[in-house]
C-alpha positions as CSV (number, residue, x, y, z in Angstrom):
1,M,166.5,104.6,325.1
2,S,169.7,103.8,326.7
3,L,171.9,100.9,326.5
4,H,174.6,99.1,328.0
5,V,176.7,96.6,327.6
6,L,176.0,92.9,328.3
7,A,178.5,92.3,331.2
8,R,176.3,90.0,333.0
9,P,174.2,87.1,332.5
10,H,170.7,88.5,332.2
11,H,167.5,86.6,331.2
12,P,163.9,86.6,331.6
13,A,163.1,85.3,335.2
14,A,159.7,83.6,334.2
15,P,159.9,80.6,335.3
16,A,158.9,79.1,331.9
17,S,161.2,81.2,329.8
18,G,163.3,78.0,330.2
19,T,160.5,75.7,328.0
20,V,159.5,78.5,326.0
21,W,163.3,78.9,325.0
22,K,163.4,74.9,324.7
23,M,160.4,75.0,322.0
24,L,161.5,77.6,320.0
25,F,165.0,75.7,319.5
26,D,163.8,72.7,318.7
27,R,161.5,74.2,316.6
28,Q,163.2,76.1,314.2
29,Q,166.4,73.1,314.2
30,A,163.7,71.1,312.7
31,L,162.2,73.1,310.0
32,L,166.2,74.8,309.0
33,H,167.9,71.4,308.6
34,R,167.6,71.9,304.9
35,W,167.4,76.0,304.5
36,A,170.3,77.1,306.7
37,S,174.1,77.0,306.3
38,P,176.6,74.8,307.8
39,A,178.1,78.0,308.8
40,F,175.1,79.1,310.8
41,S,174.6,75.3,312.3
42,R,178.9,75.8,313.5
43,A,178.1,79.1,314.9
44,L,175.3,78.2,317.2
45,A,177.7,75.5,319.1
46,E,180.3,78.0,318.8
47,L,178.7,81.0,320.9
48,G,176.9,77.9,323.2
49,L,173.6,78.8,322.1
50,R,171.6,75.0,323.0
51,R,168.0,74.3,323.5
52,D,168.3,73.0,327.2
53,A,170.0,76.1,328.7
54,L,169.1,79.8,328.4
55,P,171.7,81.4,327.1
56,N,174.9,82.8,328.9
57,L,175.0,86.4,327.4
58,S,178.5,87.3,329.4
59,Y,179.9,84.9,327.3
60,L,178.2,85.2,324.1
61,T,179.3,88.7,324.4
62,Q,183.0,88.1,324.9
63,V,183.0,85.6,322.0
64,V,181.3,88.2,319.5
65,R,183.9,91.0,320.7
66,Q,186.5,88.5,320.1
67,R,185.6,86.9,317.3
68,T,184.5,90.2,315.1
69,G,184.9,93.6,317.2
70,W,181.1,93.4,317.4
71,T,179.7,94.9,320.9
72,L,176.0,93.3,321.9
73,L,174.0,96.0,323.6
74,L,171.0,94.9,326.0
75,T,168.0,97.1,325.7
76,S,164.9,95.9,327.2
77,T,162.4,96.8,324.6
78,P,163.2,97.2,321.1
79,V,165.0,100.8,320.0
80,S,164.4,103.0,317.8
81,E,165.3,103.1,313.7
82,T,167.7,106.1,314.1
83,T,169.2,104.1,317.5
84,Y,169.5,101.0,315.9
85,Y,171.3,102.0,312.4
86,A,173.3,104.3,314.5
87,A,174.7,101.1,316.6
88,L,175.3,99.4,313.6
89,A,177.2,102.2,311.9
90,R,179.1,101.4,315.2
91,R,179.7,97.5,314.8
92,E,177.1,97.2,317.9
93,L,174.1,95.1,317.7
94,P,171.1,95.4,320.0
95,V,169.9,93.0,321.6
96,V,166.5,93.1,323.5
97,S,166.6,91.1,326.6
98,R,163.1,90.0,326.7
99,L,161.9,86.6,325.7
100,R,158.2,86.1,324.8
101,S,155.8,83.8,326.6
102,F,153.5,81.0,325.7
103,S,150.9,83.3,324.4
104,E,153.5,85.1,322.4
105,F,154.9,82.3,321.0
106,D,154.1,82.6,317.3
107,Q,153.6,86.3,316.8
108,P,155.7,88.5,319.8
109,P,154.4,91.6,319.7
110,G,156.3,95.0,319.8
111,G,159.4,93.5,317.3
112,P,162.1,91.2,317.9
113,D,162.8,89.8,321.6
114,L,165.4,87.6,323.2
115,F,165.2,84.4,320.9
116,A,165.0,86.8,317.7
117,D,168.0,88.9,318.0
118,L,170.4,85.6,319.7
119,F,169.4,83.2,317.5
120,G,168.5,84.9,313.9
121,R,171.4,87.2,314.1
122,V,174.3,86.8,316.3
123,P,175.4,83.5,314.7
124,L,175.7,85.5,311.7
125,L,178.2,87.9,313.1
126,L,180.6,85.2,313.1
127,E,180.8,85.4,309.0
128,P,182.8,88.2,308.4
129,G,180.6,89.0,305.0
130,Y,177.4,89.3,307.2
131,A,179.0,91.6,309.6
132,E,180.4,93.9,307.2
133,A,177.6,94.0,305.7
134,L,175.4,95.3,308.4
135,H,177.7,97.5,308.9
136,E,177.4,99.4,305.7
137,L,173.6,99.2,306.0
138,G,173.8,101.2,309.6
139,R,176.3,103.7,307.4
140,A,173.4,104.2,305.1
141,W,170.9,105.4,307.4
142,E,172.8,108.9,307.7
143,L,172.2,109.2,303.9
144,A,168.3,108.6,304.2
145,T,167.6,112.3,304.9
146,T,164.0,112.3,303.6
147,P,160.5,110.1,304.0
148,V,160.7,108.8,300.6
149,A,164.7,107.7,300.8
150,V,163.4,106.2,304.6
151,A,161.0,104.3,302.6
152,L,163.5,102.7,300.3
153,L,166.0,101.8,303.4
154,R,163.3,100.0,305.4
155,R,161.9,97.7,302.0
156,F,165.8,97.0,301.5
157,T,166.3,95.9,305.4
158,R,163.3,93.7,304.4
159,A,164.2,92.6,301.6
160,T,167.8,91.3,302.8
161,F,168.2,91.4,305.8
162,E,164.8,90.1,307.0
163,R,163.8,88.0,304.1
164,G,167.0,87.6,302.1
165,M,168.5,84.1,300.8
166,M,171.5,83.2,299.6
167,A,172.6,81.2,296.6
168,V,174.9,78.0,296.7
169,A,176.3,75.4,294.2
170,A,174.4,75.3,291.1
171,G,171.2,73.1,291.7
172,G,171.5,73.8,295.1
173,R,168.9,75.1,297.7
174,A,169.1,78.3,298.5
175,H,170.1,79.3,302.6
176,F,168.3,81.6,304.3
177,Y,169.6,84.6,306.4
178,G,167.2,86.8,306.9
179,V,165.8,87.1,310.4
180,A,162.5,86.4,309.7
181,L,163.2,83.4,307.6
182,L,165.3,81.7,310.7
183,T,163.7,82.7,313.7
184,S,159.7,82.5,312.3
185,A,157.9,79.3,311.8
186,R,155.4,81.0,309.3
187,H,157.8,83.1,307.3
188,L,160.0,80.1,306.8
189,H,157.6,78.1,305.4
190,A,156.1,80.4,303.0
191,A,159.7,81.1,301.6
192,A,160.1,77.5,301.3
193,A,157.0,76.8,299.3
194,A,157.3,79.9,297.0
195,D,158.6,78.7,293.7
196,D,160.9,80.0,291.4
197,T,159.4,83.3,289.9
198,A,159.2,84.4,293.6
199,R,163.4,84.4,293.8
200,Q,165.0,87.2,291.9
201,A,168.6,88.1,291.9
202,L,169.9,90.6,294.5
203,A,171.8,92.8,291.7
204,G,168.1,94.2,290.7
205,A,166.8,94.5,294.5
206,V,167.7,99.0,294.3
207,R,166.2,99.1,291.1
208,H,163.0,97.6,291.7
209,L,163.0,98.3,295.4
210,S,163.0,101.7,294.0
211,L,159.7,101.8,291.7
212,P,156.9,104.1,292.8
213,A,154.4,102.9,295.1
214,P,151.6,101.4,293.0
215,A,148.3,103.4,292.3
216,E,145.8,103.4,295.5
217,A,143.2,101.7,292.9
218,S,145.6,98.9,292.9
219,L,147.1,98.9,296.5
220,L,144.3,95.7,297.3
221,A,145.7,93.5,294.7
222,V,149.3,92.4,296.5
223,G,151.2,90.6,294.4
224,P,153.2,87.6,295.8
225,E,156.5,88.0,298.2
226,I,159.6,88.4,296.0
227,Y,163.0,87.0,297.8
228,F,165.8,88.1,296.6
229,V,168.9,85.6,296.5
230,A,172.4,87.2,296.8
231,E,175.6,85.3,295.3
232,S,177.8,86.1,298.6
233,W,178.2,88.6,300.4
234,T,180.1,90.6,298.9
235,E,177.4,91.0,296.6
236,L,175.3,92.2,299.3
237,T,178.0,94.9,300.2
238,A,177.7,95.8,296.4
239,A,173.5,96.0,296.4
240,I,174.3,98.1,299.7
241,Q,176.6,100.4,297.9
242,Q,173.9,100.6,295.3
243,L,171.3,101.5,298.1
244,R,173.6,104.3,299.0
245,Q,173.9,105.9,295.6
246,E,170.8,106.1,295.4
247,L,170.1,107.9,298.9
248,V,172.5,110.5,297.5
249,K,170.6,110.6,294.5
250,M,167.2,111.3,297.0
251,Q,168.8,113.9,298.9
252,R,170.0,115.8,295.6
253,Q,166.6,115.4,293.9
254,A,165.3,116.5,297.4
255,L,167.4,119.7,297.7
256,S,166.7,120.8,294.5
257,S,163.1,120.9,294.4
258,R,163.4,123.4,297.4
259,P,162.3,126.3,296.7
260,V,165.1,129.8,297.1
261,P,164.6,132.4,298.9
262,F,165.1,135.3,298.9
263,A,164.9,138.6,300.6
264,V,161.7,140.9,300.2
265,V,162.8,144.7,300.2
266,P,159.7,147.2,300.9
267,V,158.7,149.4,298.1
268,E,159.4,152.4,300.0
269,H,163.2,151.2,300.8
270,G,163.6,150.5,297.4
271,R,162.8,153.4,295.9
272,R,165.6,155.4,297.9
273,Q,168.3,153.1,297.0
274,A,167.5,153.2,293.1
275,F,167.3,157.5,294.1
276,A,170.5,156.9,295.8
277,A,172.0,155.3,292.9
278,R,170.8,157.6,290.3
279,A,172.7,160.8,292.4
280,G,175.5,159.3,292.5
281,L,175.8,158.2,288.8
282,R,174.9,162.6,288.6
283,H,177.7,163.4,290.7
284,L,180.4,161.2,288.8
285,G,179.1,162.7,285.8
């Protein structure tokens, strides 16, 4: 799928787009006032993301590049996993240009849309620690060379960059940084209602996510959602390094389990070689 830099303002031409954007913006702002970090709100203002205007993507591109060194890439539909992670490894963030319609308000089909990408991902790029962690996640994709490794990387991404939380001062309420928590009312309400036992330290995330899948008989007994809480962006990056180590281990295990190829020598050919060898030994004697 071809991608190109957001060189000029681009947004859906549907007349209702402005209203959809405004409603989504207002709803999430109202829900996030207790759950988003102050830095997130400041980033929205710095990027010029407002409730009463569709995003100026040309301005956004310039600000993000100047502040972070990242490039925003425009695509009409969500890109493949390979394309997405490869872009992150180059410090490029794919942004879907299509905004959902009224009929898709709560659950846009086919993956993220303009609101999910701009509201949920781009502001956090202004946080250097988040941007570096996202870059390292992209680099980890090249180590996911087996289906099991790919599944682990997907689970890690879901548990962190999609539904992750960030710890605050002792006694404070954890902040949301996962895109699903920032942009989806359903996921936000579920995370807000989760009790303390559903929140676990990010330090044990890779070990937990690497555990074997449950047996078929227990698949129907789906447990509560687990939310991993990072102490800092530095800890998130460290967790990605642990993920890389696990992916390397899986890579080595896959290589060691492959059968060693060997050449099949025809019987008659083998007999001729053995006869020639014995003849040579007699000659030397």
